[in-house]
C-alpha positions as CSV (number, residue, x, y, z in Angstrom):
1,M,-1.3,-12.5,-2.6
2,A,1.9,-14.1,-1.4
3,V,2.6,-15.4,-4.9
4,A,1.9,-12.0,-6.4
5,Y,4.2,-10.2,-4.0
6,H,6.9,-12.8,-4.6
7,L,6.8,-12.5,-8.4
8,L,6.2,-8.7,-8.5
9,P,7.4,-7.2,-5.2
10,E,6.8,-3.6,-6.4
11,L,3.1,-4.1,-6.5
12,R,0.8,-2.1,-4.2
13,F,-1.7,-3.9,-2.0
14,T,-4.7,-3.3,-4.3
15,D,-2.7,-4.5,-7.3
16,S,-1.5,-7.7,-5.6
17,A,-5.1,-8.4,-4.4
18,L,-6.3,-8.1,-8.0
19,Y,-3.5,-10.4,-9.3
20,A,-4.3,-12.9,-6.5
21,C,-7.9,-13.0,-7.6
22,L,-7.0,-13.5,-11.2
23,I,-4.7,-16.4,-10.3
24,V,-7.5,-18.1,-8.3
25,L,-9.9,-17.4,-11.2
26,V,-7.6,-19.0,-13.7
27,L,-7.0,-22.0,-11.5
28,L,-10.8,-22.5,-11.0
29,L,-11.6,-22.1,-14.6
30,G,-8.8,-24.5,-15.6
31,S,-10.0,-27.1,-13.2
32,R,-13.6,-26.7,-14.6
33,V,-12.4,-27.0,-18.2
34,Y,-10.2,-30.1,-17.3
35,G,-13.0,-31.7,-15.5
36,G,-15.5,-31.0,-18.3
37,G,-13.1,-32.4,-20.8
38,R,-12.8,-35.6,-18.9
39,H,-16.6,-35.9,-18.8
40,L,-16.8,-35.3,-22.5
41,R,-14.3,-38.0,-23.2
42,G,-16.3,-40.4,-21.0
43,A,-13.4,-40.7,-18.6
44,G,-14.1,-42.1,-15.1
45,E,-12.6,-44.0,-12.3
46,R,-12.9,-47.7,-12.8
47,L,-14.3,-49.6,-9.7
48,L,-14.3,-53.4,-9.1
49,I,-16.5,-54.5,-6.1
50,V,-15.5,-57.7,-4.3
51,G,-18.5,-58.9,-2.2
52,T,-22.2,-58.4,-2.3
53,S,-23.2,-57.0,1.1
54,P,-26.3,-54.7,1.3
55,L,-24.0,-51.7,1.4
56,A,-22.4,-52.9,-1.8
57,R,-25.8,-52.7,-3.5
58,L,-26.2,-49.1,-2.3
59,V,-22.7,-48.3,-3.7
60,I,-23.6,-49.8,-7.1
61,E,-26.7,-47.6,-7.2
62,E,-24.7,-44.5,-6.4
63,I,-22.1,-45.4,-9.1
64,A,-24.8,-45.9,-11.7
65,R,-26.1,-42.4,-11.0
66,R,-22.6,-40.9,-11.8
67,P,-21.7,-42.5,-15.1
68,H,-19.4,-39.6,-16.1
69,R,-17.3,-39.9,-12.9
70,Y,-17.2,-43.7,-12.2
71,A,-17.3,-46.9,-14.2
72,L,-18.3,-50.1,-12.5
73,V,-16.2,-52.8,-14.2
74,G,-17.4,-55.8,-12.2
75,V,-19.0,-57.3,-9.0
76,V,-17.8,-60.6,-7.7
77,E,-19.0,-62.6,-4.7
78,D,-15.5,-63.6,-3.6
79,G,-11.9,-62.9,-4.5
80,S,-10.9,-66.4,-5.7
81,D,-10.4,-65.1,-9.3
82,L,-9.3,-61.6,-8.4
83,D,-6.0,-61.7,-10.2
84,R,-7.6,-62.6,-13.6
85,L,-10.3,-59.9,-13.1
86,V,-7.7,-57.2,-12.2
87,A,-5.7,-58.1,-15.3
88,A,-8.7,-58.1,-17.6
89,R,-10.7,-55.2,-16.2
90,R,-7.8,-52.9,-15.1
91,P,-9.7,-51.2,-12.2
92,D,-8.4,-48.0,-10.5
93,R,-10.0,-49.0,-7.2
94,I,-11.1,-52.3,-5.6
95,V,-14.0,-52.0,-3.1
96,V,-14.1,-54.7,-0.5
97,A,-17.7,-55.3,0.4
98,F,-18.1,-58.6,2.4
99,A,-21.0,-58.8,4.9
100,D,-18.8,-61.2,6.8
101,R,-15.0,-61.1,6.2
102,R,-14.1,-64.2,8.3
103,G,-12.3,-66.6,6.0
104,R,-13.3,-64.7,2.8
105,L,-10.8,-61.8,2.6
106,P,-8.3,-62.6,-0.2
107,L,-5.4,-60.8,1.6
108,S,-2.6,-61.9,-0.7
109,R,-4.4,-60.9,-3.8
110,L,-5.4,-57.5,-2.3
111,V,-1.8,-56.8,-1.3
112,E,-0.7,-57.7,-4.9
113,S,-3.2,-55.2,-6.2
114,R,-1.9,-52.5,-3.8
115,A,1.6,-53.2,-5.0
116,K,0.4,-52.6,-8.6
117,G,-0.9,-49.1,-7.6
118,I,-4.6,-50.0,-7.3
119,R,-6.4,-48.4,-4.4
120,V,-8.1,-50.9,-2.1
121,E,-10.9,-49.5,0.0
122,D,-13.5,-50.6,2.4
123,V,-17.1,-50.3,1.1
124,V,-18.1,-48.1,4.1
125,E,-15.4,-45.5,3.0
126,T,-16.6,-45.7,-0.6
127,Y,-20.2,-45.1,0.3
128,E,-19.2,-42.1,2.5
129,N,-17.1,-40.6,-0.3
130,L,-19.8,-41.0,-2.9
131,T,-22.7,-39.7,-0.8
132,G,-21.2,-37.4,1.9
133,K,-23.2,-39.3,4.5
134,L,-22.9,-42.4,6.7
135,A,-25.0,-45.6,6.4
136,L,-25.7,-45.7,10.2
137,E,-28.1,-48.7,10.2
138,L,-25.5,-50.8,8.4
139,M,-22.5,-49.9,10.5
140,P,-21.4,-52.2,13.3
141,P,-21.5,-50.5,16.7
142,S,-17.8,-51.1,17.2
143,R,-17.0,-48.9,14.2
144,V,-18.6,-45.9,16.0
145,I,-17.8,-46.7,19.6
146,F,-14.1,-47.5,19.2
147,S,-13.5,-45.1,16.3
148,P,-11.0,-42.3,17.1
149,E,-12.4,-40.2,14.2
150,F,-15.6,-38.8,15.8
151,G,-15.0,-35.4,17.4
152,S,-11.2,-36.0,17.5
153,S,-10.2,-32.6,16.1
154,R,-8.6,-30.3,18.7
155,V,-8.3,-27.2,16.6
156,Q,-11.8,-27.1,15.1
157,P,-13.7,-26.5,18.4
158,R,-11.5,-23.5,19.2
159,F,-11.7,-22.2,15.7
160,A,-15.5,-22.7,15.5
161,R,-16.1,-20.8,18.8
162,A,-13.8,-17.9,18.0
163,L,-15.3,-17.5,14.5
164,S,-18.8,-17.7,16.0
165,L,-18.2,-15.0,18.5
166,L,-16.6,-12.8,15.8
167,V,-19.5,-13.3,13.4
168,A,-22.1,-12.8,16.1
169,V,-20.7,-9.5,17.3
170,T,-20.0,-8.2,13.8
171,G,-23.4,-9.4,12.5
172,L,-25.5,-7.9,15.2
173,I,-23.8,-4.5,14.7
174,V,-23.8,-4.5,10.9
175,L,-27.2,-6.2,10.3
176,A,-29.1,-4.3,13.0
177,P,-30.8,-2.0,10.4
178,V,-31.7,-5.0,8.2
179,M,-33.2,-6.9,11.2
180,A,-35.2,-3.8,12.2
181,L,-36.7,-3.7,8.7
182,I,-37.5,-7.4,8.8
183,A,-39.2,-7.0,12.2
184,L,-41.3,-4.2,10.7
185,A,-42.3,-6.3,7.7
186,I,-43.3,-9.2,9.9
187,K,-45.6,-6.9,12.0
188,L,-47.2,-5.3,8.9
189,D,-47.7,-8.7,7.2
190,S,-49.5,-10.7,10.0
191,R,-50.5,-10.6,13.6
192,G,-48.3,-12.1,16.2
193,P,-44.9,-11.6,17.8
194,V,-41.8,-10.7,15.7
195,F,-39.7,-13.6,17.1
196,F,-40.4,-17.3,17.3
197,V,-38.8,-18.8,20.4
198,Q,-38.6,-22.6,20.9
199,Q,-36.7,-24.9,23.2
200,R,-34.1,-26.9,21.3
201,A,-31.6,-29.6,22.3
202,G,-28.1,-28.1,22.7
203,L,-24.7,-29.4,23.6
204,Y,-25.1,-32.7,25.6
205,R,-28.9,-32.3,25.1
206,V,-29.0,-29.3,27.4
207,P,-32.1,-27.3,26.4
208,F,-31.9,-23.7,25.3
209,N,-34.3,-21.1,23.8
210,L,-33.6,-20.8,20.0
211,I,-34.6,-17.4,18.5
212,K,-35.9,-16.9,15.0
213,F,-37.9,-14.4,13.1
214,R,-41.5,-15.7,13.0
215,T,-42.4,-17.0,9.5
216,M,-45.8,-18.6,10.4
217,R,-49.1,-17.6,11.8
218,P,-49.3,-18.7,15.5
219,A,-51.0,-22.0,16.1
220,A,-53.3,-22.9,19.0
221,G,-52.4,-26.0,21.0
222,R,-49.9,-28.8,20.1
223,H,-49.0,-29.1,16.5
224,S,-46.6,-31.0,14.2
225,E,-43.0,-29.9,14.0
226,W,-42.6,-31.0,10.3
227,E,-42.7,-28.1,7.8
228,R,-45.0,-30.0,5.4
229,D,-47.7,-30.1,8.0
230,N,-47.5,-26.4,8.6
231,S,-47.1,-25.0,5.0
232,N,-50.5,-23.4,5.1
233,R,-49.4,-21.3,8.1
234,I,-46.4,-19.7,6.4
235,T,-46.9,-16.0,5.8
236,R,-46.0,-14.1,2.7
237,C,-43.2,-12.4,4.4
238,G,-42.1,-15.7,6.0
239,R,-41.9,-17.4,2.6
240,W,-39.3,-14.9,1.5
241,L,-37.4,-15.0,4.8
242,R,-37.2,-18.8,4.6
243,R,-36.1,-18.8,1.0
244,F,-33.1,-16.6,1.7
245,R,-32.6,-18.0,5.3
246,L,-33.1,-14.5,6.8
247,D,-35.3,-15.9,9.5
248,E,-32.2,-17.4,11.1
249,L,-30.5,-14.0,11.7
250,P,-31.7,-13.6,15.4
251,Q,-29.7,-16.8,16.1
252,L,-26.7,-14.5,16.2
253,I,-27.9,-13.8,19.8
254,N,-27.8,-17.6,20.5
255,M,-24.2,-17.7,19.1
256,L,-23.2,-14.8,21.3
257,R,-24.7,-16.6,24.4
258,G,-22.8,-19.8,23.6
259,D,-25.9,-21.8,22.8
260,M,-24.8,-22.4,19.2
261,N,-21.9,-22.0,16.8
262,L,-22.0,-20.8,13.2
263,V,-21.4,-24.3,11.9
264,G,-22.7,-27.5,13.4
265,P,-25.7,-29.9,13.4
266,R,-29.0,-28.1,13.6
267,P,-30.6,-28.4,17.1
268,H,-33.7,-30.5,17.2
269,P,-36.8,-29.3,19.1
270,M,-37.1,-30.8,22.5
271,T,-40.6,-31.9,21.6
272,N,-39.1,-34.1,18.9
273,L,-36.3,-35.5,21.0
274,E,-38.4,-38.4,22.4
275,L,-39.5,-39.3,18.9
276,L,-35.9,-39.3,17.6
277,V,-34.3,-41.2,20.5
278,L,-36.8,-43.3,22.5
279,T,-39.3,-44.7,20.0
280,A,-39.3,-47.1,17.0
281,R,-36.5,-49.6,16.6
282,N,-37.0,-50.1,12.9
283,L,-33.6,-48.8,11.8
284,S,-31.3,-50.6,14.2
285,E,-31.1,-53.4,16.7
286,V,-29.5,-51.0,19.2
287,S,-32.1,-51.2,22.0
288,G,-34.0,-48.0,22.7
289,D,-32.7,-45.8,19.8
290,A,-34.8,-45.1,16.8
291,I,-31.7,-43.5,15.3
292,P,-28.5,-45.4,16.2
293,Y,-25.9,-43.5,18.1
294,Y,-28.1,-40.3,18.3
295,S,-26.5,-39.2,21.6
296,L,-23.2,-38.8,19.7
297,R,-24.8,-36.1,17.6
298,C,-25.3,-33.9,20.7
299,S,-21.6,-34.1,21.6
300,V,-20.8,-31.0,19.6
301,R,-22.4,-27.5,19.8
302,P,-25.3,-27.1,17.3
303,G,-25.0,-24.6,14.5
304,I,-26.9,-22.1,12.4
305,T,-25.8,-24.0,9.2
306,G,-24.4,-27.4,8.8
307,W,-23.4,-30.2,6.4
308,A,-27.0,-31.6,6.4
309,Q,-28.4,-28.1,5.7
310,V,-26.3,-27.6,2.6
311,R,-26.8,-31.2,1.3
312,Y,-30.4,-31.9,2.1
313,R,-33.8,-30.3,2.2
314,Y,-36.1,-29.6,5.2
315,A,-37.2,-32.8,6.9
316,N,-40.9,-33.6,6.8
317,S,-40.9,-37.1,8.3
318,L,-38.9,-39.3,10.6
319,E,-37.3,-41.0,7.6
320,Q,-36.1,-37.7,6.1
321,E,-34.9,-36.6,9.5
322,V,-32.8,-39.8,9.7
323,E,-31.4,-39.0,6.3
324,K,-30.3,-35.6,7.5
325,I,-28.7,-37.2,10.6
326,R,-26.6,-39.5,8.3
327,Y,-25.1,-36.2,6.9
328,D,-24.6,-34.9,10.5
329,F,-22.6,-38.0,11.3
330,Y,-20.5,-37.6,8.3
331,Y,-19.7,-34.1,9.6
332,L,-18.9,-35.5,13.1
333,Q,-16.6,-38.1,11.6
334,H,-14.7,-35.6,9.4
335,L,-14.8,-32.7,11.8
336,S,-12.2,-30.1,10.7
337,V,-11.7,-26.4,10.0
338,W,-11.6,-27.0,6.3
339,L,-15.0,-28.8,6.3
340,D,-16.5,-25.8,8.3
341,I,-15.1,-23.4,5.7
342,R,-16.6,-25.5,2.8
343,I,-20.0,-25.5,4.6
344,L,-19.8,-21.7,5.0
345,F,-19.1,-21.3,1.2
346,E,-21.9,-23.6,0.3
347,T,-24.3,-21.7,2.7
348,V,-23.4,-18.4,1.1
349,R,-24.1,-19.8,-2.4
350,I,-27.5,-21.1,-1.2
351,V,-28.4,-17.8,0.4
352,L,-27.4,-15.7,-2.6
353,S,-29.2,-18.0,-5.0
354,G,-32.3,-18.4,-2.9
355,H,-32.6,-22.1,-3.6
356,R,-33.0,-24.7,-1.0
357,P,-30.5,-27.6,-1.0
358,V,-32.4,-30.7,-2.3
359,E,-31.2,-34.1,-3.3
360,A,-30.8,-34.1,-7.0
361,E,-33.5,-36.0,-8.9
362,L,-31.1,-38.7,-10.1
363,P,-32.1,-41.2,-12.7
364,E,-32.8,-44.7,-11.7
365,P,-29.6,-46.8,-11.8
366,Q,-29.4,-48.8,-15.0
367,E,-26.9,-51.4,-13.6
368,T,-27.6,-54.1,-11.1
369,V,-25.6,-56.5,-9.0
370,E,-26.8,-59.5,-11.1
371,A,-25.8,-57.9,-14.4
372,H,-22.3,-57.2,-13.2
373,R,-22.0,-60.6,-11.5
374,E,-22.8,-62.2,-14.8
375,S,-20.4,-60.1,-16.7
376,A,-17.6,-60.8,-14.2
């Protein structure tokens, strides 16, 4: 609108809004066409990996799944012949992936590469950019404990709380008729209460009562928290509510109370907290934690929607829950107003389409470390 007013100051508000929308539409379509053209031409960023750590193998798999965006031009165990490889393969980015860097990092050659305009990047950063999640079990504790990145934003918490209060008040007023109709549909569809109330872990693990529309038939006694184990209890009405995320609407009350924000990691049930924090050590050598650094996840207020919710499906096992937490930690590390806005746009898209976020069924990677090592 500012551009429209500057170019055509005589425009009325509605005209300028229309022109602003057209400008945005043209820019979006232009970027799509340009991106599509690059894919058709087979263009992609050329990556050279120096080192063969376990995380390097994961990065190679991710690159192989995105052949139109990235091209892996080589994998070498050390940087002794880096100058020749850079001249021969012309990479756009060098990924440093040593399991132990002591005495192995070719500093002078990497500096020369930087001087030539080639981006030099740590393998951890590459993996995060490719997947939108953190490889927690492969990260040294010092990277998390001493990192200034986690929860360092000062603006985001204030923005998130102000937005949450605004949305909660507005939503409860505007959506009151819709919520009344949903409550009626639940009562007509099956026996039981309208609302499902459950204790969840909030900020700093302080428990609170989360409120949702009931989507399942009540169960007697203790039962599993995983959705897969309870699929036979989902009601007809509940299936539609879950598909369009309408069962989450009563959490506007939790937002108004301050239990939750609009955007943040989803709060885990208190009954699952012991499983997630105090049991198996199969993912880390950090004593006592099944999920490394789990306590850090509770350092921000939980949310109705989050990065893990728009990037991954419902968790039906401890392994899948760990996968979602990898996305949660990416959110914690990159906490910002802009990431919150992106999550909100993704959430709206999912709600309007009615499709759950699932990990794309990607083809098996065709390239291996050994193949690229031989070619290099």
